[in-house]
N, C-alpha and C positions, 0 to 999 in steps of 0.2 A: 520479696524485699531484698534489695542489695544492701548487705550489712558491712561491706568493706569500709575501712577508714583509710584516708589518704593524708599523710602528714608531710607537708612541704616545709623544709628548713630554710629560713630566710636570713640566718646569721645570728651569732651570739646566742640569744635565747628566745628568738621570735619564731613562732610556728603558725602556719595556716593549715587548719584541719578541716577536711571535707568528708561528709558522709551523709547518706540519706537525702541527698539533694540540697543540703545546707552547708554553710561554711562559717567557721569560727576563727578569728584572728587573735592569737594569744600574745600579749605583751609587744605590741607593734613598735618596732624600731625599723622604719622603712627608708630612712635617709642614710647617706654614707657615714654620718657621724651621729653621736648622741652626747648628752651631758650639757653642763653649763658652758656658755661661750668663752672663748679664750684658750688658755693653756690647759684648762681642765677638760676640754672637749675631746672625746675619744673617737678614733676611726675604727669602724667595724672591720674585723678581720676574720676570714679572708675578705679582701675588699670586693664589694659587689654593688651593682646598681639595680634597683627594682623599678620596673615600669608599672606604676600603680594603675595606669589606664587599662592595662591588659590583665592585671591581677584580678582573680575572681572577687566579686563584690561580697564582703563578709555580711552575714546576717547578724552577727554579734561580735563584739570585742570583749575579751576577757583580760582584765588587769589583775595580775596575781599579787602585786604589792607596789609600794611607792618608790622604790629606788630608781634612779634616773636611767639605768640601763634597761629598765622595763617600762617605766612611765616616761614617754617622750612626746610632749605636746606638739612639736613640729611635725611628727609623724601622724598623730591624730588629726592634725589640720588637713591632711591629705584625704581624709575619709568623708563619706557622706554623713551629714549630721543626723540622718534618720537612723543610723546604726546605733543601737543602745550599747552602753559600756557596762558590763557586769563585773562586780567585784565582791569581795567578802565583807562581813559586817564590821571589821576593825580597821579598814583603810582610814588613815588620818584625814580629818575633815578638809584641810587645805588642798589636798589632792583632788577630792571631789569638787571643791569649789573651782579649782583651776580647769577641770574638765568641763564643768557647766559653763564657765565663761567662754569656752570655745564653741558652745552651742550644742553640746551633747547631753543626752539624758543618762544619768548614772543610776543603775539598779543594784542595790546591795542585796546579796542573796545569802540566806542562812545556810549553814553547813548541812542541814537536813533537807534542803529544798533543791530539786533538780531544775536546771534550765531546759525547757523542752522546745526544741526547734524541729517541728515535724517528728520524724523518727530518730533524730539525733538528740541524745541526752547528754548534758554536761553537768557534772556535780563538782562543786568547789569545796574540797576537804581542808580542814585546818592543819597547819603545820604540826609536826610531832612535838611532844612535850619537851624533848631534849634540845630543841632548836635554840640557838643562841639568841639573846634577847633582841638584837637589832633586826631579826627577821622573823619574830614570832607572830607577826600579822600576815605572813604569807598564806595564800590559799593555793592548793595543788589540784588542778583540774583532772578529772577522769572523764573520758569521752567514749561513747558507745552508741551504735545504731542497733536498736532492738536488742536481740540476744546475741549479736555478733561480737567480734573481738573488741576488747577494751584497750585504750591507751591511757596510761597514768603518767602525768607530767609532774615528776617529783622535783619541782623547781626550788632552788635556793634554800632548802630547809631539810631537816630530817623527815623521812616519810611520815605521812599522817597516821597517828595512832588509831584514829577513828576508822580510816580506810583499811588499815591492816587488820583491825579487829573484825570488820565486816567481811573481809576476805577469809580470815581464819574461821569465821562462823558459817561461811558458805552463803552469806547474804549478798555478797558481790563475788564475781568470778575472779580468778587470778588473771591479771591483765596479760594480753598477748605481748604488749610492749610497755616498757617503762622508759621514760626520758629522764635522764639524770644530769644534774648540773655539775660540771667540773669547775670549781672555783679555787683550785689549789694555788695558782699564781706562784709557782716556784721561780724564784729569781736566780739569776746566774750566781755561781759561787763567789763569795767574798764581795758581794755588791750590797749597797745600802738599801734598806727597806724598813718600814715600820714594824714588820713582823720579825725582824732579826734583832735579837738581844745583843746590845753592845757590850755587855759585861763578858769578859773573856772566860771561856770554858763552861758556860752554862746554857748555851743556845742549842736547844734540840731541833729547832726548825731547819737548821742547815742540813740535817740528815733526811729530810723529806725527799723521796725519790719518785720517779714515775711509777715504779712498781708499788710503792706504798699508796700512791694515789689510786691506782687501779684496784688495789685490794680494798681500799675504803669505799670507792664508788660502786664496785661491782659485787663485792662479797659482803661487806658490813652493811651497806645500805639496802641491798636487795635480799639479804638472808631471809627475812620474813615472807618474801614472795616466792616460796618454793614452787617450782614448776613453770616459772616465767620463761618464755622462749626467746625473746628479743629485747635488746637494750639499745638505746640511742644516746650518744654523748652530745652535749652542747655546753655552752658557757666559755668563759675566758676568750671570747671572740672579739677582742678590741686591742688597739694600740693607743695607749695614752701618750699624747705628745709631750707632756711634761715629765715623762718617766726618766729616772736616772739611769735606766738600763738600756739606753739607746733604743734601737729598734727591736728589742727583745720580744720574741713572739711566744706568748705564754702557752700555747697549746697547738697540737697538730692531731686533731681527732681521727683522721683516717689512719695515721700511723699508730695511735693509741689503740684503736679498734683492732687493727691487724695484730698488734702485740697481744691484746687480750684474747683474741680468738686462737692464737697459737699457744696460749698458756692454760686454757680451760675449755671444756666442752659442755658446760652447764647450759649456756645460752649463746646466741649469736649477737655480737656487738657491732653496731653500725656507727660510723664516724662521718656523718654527712657533711658535705660542703654546701654553701648557700645555693639554693635552686634545686637541690636534690629532693625528690619526692619518694617517700617510703609508703608502700601500699600494703596494709594488713589484710590478708585474704580472709574470706568468710570461713573457709575450712581450716581447722587446726593442723591438718596434715600438709597443707601447702606452705611454701616459704614466703617470707616477706620479699617483695620485689622492689627494685629501685629504678627511677627514671629521672629525667631532667625537665623542668618546666622552661618555657621559652621566654618568660617575662622577668627572669633574674639572670643577670650577666656578670660573671667574674671580671674584675678589672685586671686583665692579665699583665699589662705593662706595670701597673703599680705593684702588683704582687711580685713580679720578677725583680723589680728594683729593691723592694723591701727585703726579699729573701737574700739578695746579694749583699745588701748592707748588713743584714743580720749575721751572715756568715763571717763577714769581715770583722764585725764587732766581737763575736765570740772568739775569733782567732787572736785578736789583740784589743781587749776592752780599754786599755789605757787607764788613766786616772778618772774615776767617776765622782762627780760632785753633784750634790743636790742644788736645785735652783728654784726660786720662788715661782708660784703659779699666778699670783696676783700682782697688779701694778702697785708701785709705792704710793702711799697716801699723799694727797696734795696739801692737806693741812696737817702738819706733823704734830702740833700741840693738841689738836682735837683728836687725832688718832690715838695718841698716847693716853689721853684722858679716857677715851672709850675703852681701851684695853684695861686700864687700871680699874675702871668702874666695874668691869666684868669679873675680875679676879676674886672678889669675895664670894660671889655666887658659885664660881668654879670650885673654890675651896670647900664650900658647904656640900655641894653635890658629890665631890670626890670622896667625902667621908663614907658614903654608902656603897662605893664600888669595891670590887675585889682588891684593887691596889690600895685603896684607903683603909679597908679593914685589916689587911695584912700589915700595912705600915704602922698601924696603931698597936699591933700585937707583938711586934719585935722590939728588942731592947738593946741589941748589940749589932754592930756592922763591922766593916773592915778595920776601922781604927779604934774600936772599943765601944763603950756605952754610947747610946744615941741620945741626943737632946730632942727638943720638940720639932726640929726641922727634919722631915722624913722624905720629902720629894722636892724636885726642882723643875721649874719650867724655864727653858732657855729660848729666848726669842732673838733670832739673828737678824741683822740689818735693821736695827731700830730706827726711829725717826732721824737720828743724826748719823746713821750708819753703824752704830755701836751694837754690841751684844748686851741684851738686857737679861738679867738673871733674877728669878723670883723663887724664894723658898717657901714651901708649904708648912705652916706652923700648925700642928695638930691641937695645940692648946687654945687657939683662937679660930681654927679652920680657915684662916685667911692666908693669902700669899703676901709675903713681904719682900721688897726689893733688897737684894744683897749685892755685894761686890761681885762682878763677873769674873769667872776663873776659866781656865782651860777645861776642855771636856774631861780629860783623865782625872784632873783634880776633883771635878764635880762628881764623877762616878765613884771616887774614893770616899766622898763625904755623904752622899745621898743614895739610899738604896733604890730609889725610883727617880727616873728622869725622863724628860721629853724635850726634844729640840725641834723647832720649826721656825719658819720665817715670820717676822713681825707682821708684814703685810698680808700673809696668808691667814694668820690668826684673826686679824682685823676683818679680812674678807669673809671669814667664817661667821663672824658676828653680825655681818650686814647682808648675808644672803648671796654674796657674790661667789662663794665657794661653799660646798658641803663638806662635812667631816671626812667623807669617803675620798674626796678629791685630795685633801691634804695628806691623809694617811696613806693614800695610794702612791704618792710619789714625791713628797716633800717633808717627810717627818721621820725622825729616828728616835728610838727609845732604849732605855735599859731598865732592868728590874730584877728582883729576886722572886722566887716562887714559880708558879705555873705561867704558861703563856697568857692565860686569861687575867693574870694579875698585872699585866703590862698597862702603862698609862694609855697606850693607844686604844685598848679595849675600854678603859674608863672614858676616854673621849667619845668613843662610839656610843656609850650609854648616856653620856651627858649631852651630846650635841646631835644625836641622830634624830630623824624626823619624828620618831615615836615619842621622844622626850621633849623636843623643841619644835612643835608644829609652827610656832611663830617664825622661826628662822627658815623653816621649809617654805612657808608661804612667801617670804621675801625672795627666796631663790626662784620660786615659780614665776613671780612677777618679773624678775630679771631675765628668766628664760623666755617668757612670753613677749618681752620687748623686741626680740628678734624675729617674731612670727609675722609674716605678711597677712594681708586680708584673708579671711576664710576662703578656703578653696571652693566651698559650696557643694551642693548635692550633685552626685553623678547620675 
């Protein structure tokens, strides 16, 4: 039996894994872009084109979770409807319904049940217990042919405690390769981002460096897998067109891999580009080999232009201003009524978040004793072009409209604050944007306490697909509106 595994990287976090005469496609993003249409749509980086007519036909699709950089209906539309889509038991129901509407069969697999494709075995392990709440539904595939080398795809979450326990007990072998997701998204210095705390002197995220990212990815994450020989980096493989950071490129995994290999000799780190195939040999003594498939082509012209623009941007960023992702509403009165109708629910949900609990536990701020107003939501470019300011009253849990002030004055009065565009918040409530889109490039925050106490993390918890499947379902309908007739079976 040939027990080798072949992992072909298709960009961002999409992998085609072949072994034992079978083929599994993980989180297929096969088109040049992904995400909701408009300024929220992201270009895959490095830019590449995939000839799906020449791509090996998958025997199965594995969907690790619901986020739109993994779940991409237009890419699924390119596949044979006879290919089953496997996922874990906790995938939000609207995702399954959207896949079924495309004509696919969805098979939910328990974490103790292996997917058997001939000699190729795929097990979907649950995310680690320390995983942040918006990704706790993630499943992490482990693939192996017979007793050959295993590949563990530790996608978008802490490594699975169940898998690590089985490895520690000897019930599963130490994988030959771990695929880890680099989701650091370090922004250029002094640039706006939802992860940057606007309060002066309290922002630790500015000190995140490439070295700290490598330490987290390769040492902290992989520490329990003592003896692993190879690691592959992926993730951060996109350019958001609405980003305030110009053409800032979040990652260069070949360079990161070279740096990691120069700093340690515990394992070999691979930083594949799209179209690169890594072959895990049957013998532990042999090295992982690399090759290029013919059905993935890098868009050299676009890459060259983007790199040149990137270099010019870093040399002279100039003034960077956030801009809205959504179009202004056509009916201003109706839009304002919809936003105001949502604010009581937002206030109630906020009470149970890290920001809400901390806000209720403090009694003094910069100017002295605090009253009942502990947080503020600032919506820019309101229906008449004005700034709308709503204060969160913890005695009623509601947001009340107050007189709009400058940002610095607001930061001096409220220990927690968030700024975004009015039309983006409205689009979030109607499924035309997801919270990740708004937080990724059109939102700024300030807060006291830990990074997890920021209002951006509160918004993740309140408006993520796991908490608001109704909004997720609306976004899938909006996304499906741009899909042409089914491609049909190949």
